[in-house]
C-alpha positions in Angstrom: 0.3 -0.2 0.1 1.2 3.5 -0.4 2.3 4.9 1.9 0.0 8.4 1.7 -2.6 6.3 1.2 -2.1 4.7 4.5 -1.8 8.4 6.7 -4.9 9.2 5.3 -6.4 6.2 6.3 -5.2 6.7 10.0 -6.1 10.1 10.3 -9.7 9.6 8.3 -9.8 7.4 11.5 -8.2 9.3 13.5 -5.4 6.8 14.9 -2.6 9.9 14.8 -0.9 10.8 17.6 0.1 15.1 17.3 3.5 15.4 19.0 4.5 17.9 21.4 6.8 19.3 18.1 3.4 19.6 16.4 1.4 20.6 19.0 4.1 24.1 19.0 3.9 24.2 15.6 0.6 24.5 15.1 0.7 26.8 18.3 2.5 29.5 15.9 0.6 28.6 12.7 -2.8 29.4 14.1 -3.8 25.7 13.4 -6.3 23.5 15.0 -5.6 19.9 14.7 -8.9 19.6 12.7 -7.1 21.8 9.9 -4.2 19.6 9.4 -6.4 16.2 8.9 -8.4 18.2 6.3 -5.2 19.0 5.1 -3.8 16.2 4.9 -7.0 14.3 2.8 -7.5 16.8 0.4 -3.7 16.9 0.1 -2.8 14.8 -3.5 0.5 15.0 -2.4 2.7 15.6 0.6 6.3 17.7 0.8 8.3 16.8 3.4 9.4 20.4 4.6 11.8 20.6 7.8 12.0 23.8 9.6 13.5 22.5 12.7 17.7 22.5 13.2 18.0 19.3 15.7 
């Protein structure tokens, strides 16, 4: 199974864990978990962006 399809299915089933780092970034960008889920479900592809230097 394509990993992107698997991620979308997990998001639809709400079987995801939002890490503390992700929560911090969501606050900075004024995003709710629902907005993040909707973005993943509706995205044609995911392009990873690394903002952290840790």
